[in-house]
C-alpha positions as CSV (number, residue, x, y, z in Angstrom):
1,M,95.2,63.5,79.7
2,A,97.2,63.0,76.6
3,G,95.6,66.1,75.1
4,C,96.7,68.2,78.0
5,A,100.2,66.8,77.9
6,D,100.5,67.6,74.2
7,S,99.5,71.2,74.8
8,M,102.1,71.8,77.5
9,P,105.0,73.9,76.4
10,D,108.3,72.0,76.3
11,G,111.0,72.8,78.7
12,T,109.2,75.7,80.5
13,R,108.5,75.6,84.2
14,L,104.9,75.8,85.2
15,K,103.9,78.7,87.4
16,R,102.4,78.1,90.8
17,F,98.7,78.9,91.1
18,T,99.5,81.7,93.6
19,E,101.9,83.3,91.1
20,V,99.3,83.2,88.4
21,I,96.4,84.5,90.5
22,R,98.4,87.3,92.2
23,G,97.4,89.8,89.6
24,Y,93.7,89.2,90.5
25,D,94.3,88.9,94.2
26,N,93.6,92.0,96.3
27,T,95.0,90.5,99.5
28,L,97.8,92.6,101.1
29,T,101.2,91.1,101.7
30,K,102.5,91.2,105.3
31,S,104.6,94.3,104.7
32,E,101.6,96.1,103.0
33,K,99.4,95.2,106.0
34,E,102.0,96.6,108.4
35,A,102.4,99.8,106.4
36,A,98.6,100.3,106.2
37,I,98.2,99.7,110.0
38,S,101.0,102.2,110.6
39,D,99.4,104.8,108.4
40,L,96.0,104.4,110.1
41,Q,97.6,104.7,113.5
42,K,99.4,107.9,112.6
43,E,96.2,109.3,111.1
44,K,94.2,108.5,114.2
45,E,96.9,110.2,116.4
46,R,96.8,113.3,114.2
47,Q,93.0,113.4,114.4
48,Q,93.1,113.0,118.2
49,Q,95.6,115.9,118.5
50,Q,93.5,118.1,116.3
51,V,90.4,117.3,118.4
52,G,92.4,118.2,121.5
53,E,93.5,121.5,120.0
54,D,89.9,122.3,118.9
55,E,88.5,121.7,122.5
56,G,91.0,124.2,123.9
57,A,90.2,126.9,121.4
58,P,87.6,129.5,122.1
59,K,84.3,129.0,120.3
60,A,83.1,131.5,117.7
61,N,79.7,133.1,118.3
């Protein structure tokens, strides 16, 4: 343990593990999740409207 203590930088605050690993973490934050869900819902609505419009259009022969 003394070897670890000697290699520690003096006076600097250690970062939390979650801060260090964040660059490697692909988990979305709460706001990112909400934005992604909103985007997916809008896209689904757009697709449903397009399908509705296509069903009402005459079919080409």
